[in-house]
C-alpha positions as CSV (number, residue, x, y, z in Angstrom):
1,X,0.0,0.0,0.0
2,X,2.7,2.4,0.9
3,X,4.5,1.5,-2.3
4,X,1.5,2.4,-4.3
5,X,1.4,5.8,-2.7
6,X,5.1,6.3,-3.3
7,X,5.5,5.0,-6.8
8,X,2.1,5.9,-8.4
9,X,1.3,8.9,-6.1
10,X,-2.2,7.4,-5.5
11,X,-3.6,7.6,-1.9
12,X,-4.6,4.3,-0.4
13,X,-7.0,3.5,2.4
14,X,-6.6,0.2,4.3
15,X,-9.9,-0.9,5.8
16,X,-9.3,-3.7,8.3
17,X,-10.5,-5.2,11.5
18,X,-7.1,-5.7,13.1
19,X,-5.5,-2.2,13.2
20,X,-2.1,-3.5,14.6
21,X,-1.7,-5.6,11.4
22,X,-2.4,-2.5,9.2
23,X,0.2,-0.6,11.2
24,X,2.8,-3.3,10.9
25,X,2.4,-3.5,7.1
26,X,2.9,0.2,6.8
27,X,-0.6,1.4,5.8
28,X,-0.8,5.2,5.9
29,X,-4.6,5.6,6.2
30,X,-6.4,3.0,8.3
31,X,-10.1,2.6,8.8
32,X,-11.1,0.2,11.6
33,X,-13.9,-2.1,10.4
34,X,-16.5,-4.4,12.1
35,X,-15.3,-8.0,12.4
36,X,-12.9,-10.4,10.7
37,X,-15.6,-12.5,8.9
38,X,-17.7,-9.4,8.1
39,X,-15.3,-6.3,7.8
40,X,-17.9,-4.1,6.1
41,X,-21.1,-5.4,7.5
42,X,-22.9,-7.1,10.3
43,X,-25.2,-10.0,9.5
44,X,-27.1,-9.5,12.8
45,X,-28.3,-6.1,11.6
46,X,-31.4,-5.4,9.5
47,X,-30.5,-4.8,5.8
48,X,-31.4,-1.2,6.3
49,X,-29.2,-0.7,9.3
50,X,-26.3,-2.6,7.6
51,X,-26.6,-0.3,4.6
52,X,-26.2,2.7,6.9
53,X,-23.1,1.1,8.6
54,X,-21.5,0.3,5.2
55,X,-22.2,3.8,3.9
56,X,-20.6,5.2,7.1
57,X,-17.4,3.2,6.6
58,X,-17.2,4.1,2.9
59,X,-17.7,7.8,3.7
60,X,-15.0,7.6,6.3
61,X,-12.7,6.0,3.7
62,X,-13.4,8.8,1.2
63,X,-12.5,11.4,3.8
64,X,-9.3,9.5,4.6
65,X,-8.4,9.5,0.9
66,X,-8.8,13.3,0.8
67,X,-6.7,13.8,3.9
68,X,-3.0,14.6,3.6
69,X,-1.1,12.5,6.1
70,X,2.6,12.6,7.1
71,X,2.5,9.5,9.3
72,X,0.4,6.4,9.8
73,X,-3.1,7.6,10.7
74,X,-6.0,5.6,12.1
75,X,-9.3,7.3,11.3
76,X,-11.5,6.5,14.3
77,X,-15.1,7.6,14.9
78,X,-15.3,10.7,17.1
79,X,-16.8,9.6,20.4
């Protein structure tokens, strides 16, 4: 991922459930997701609620893509 940013000058977002792994592989923009078997969804939710969750994660990823970073950054929800 970092190589894509450096060689092609294309920003990359790593969406993953285990943030320490994302950090260890050198991802610059990291979006924490839901769970290992369902990173971008939750089968226990209604289809409507799951769509809201997925949209939220994608919107967060788009913001991360637009954000200049100088070091590894985890984009967490503001509590």
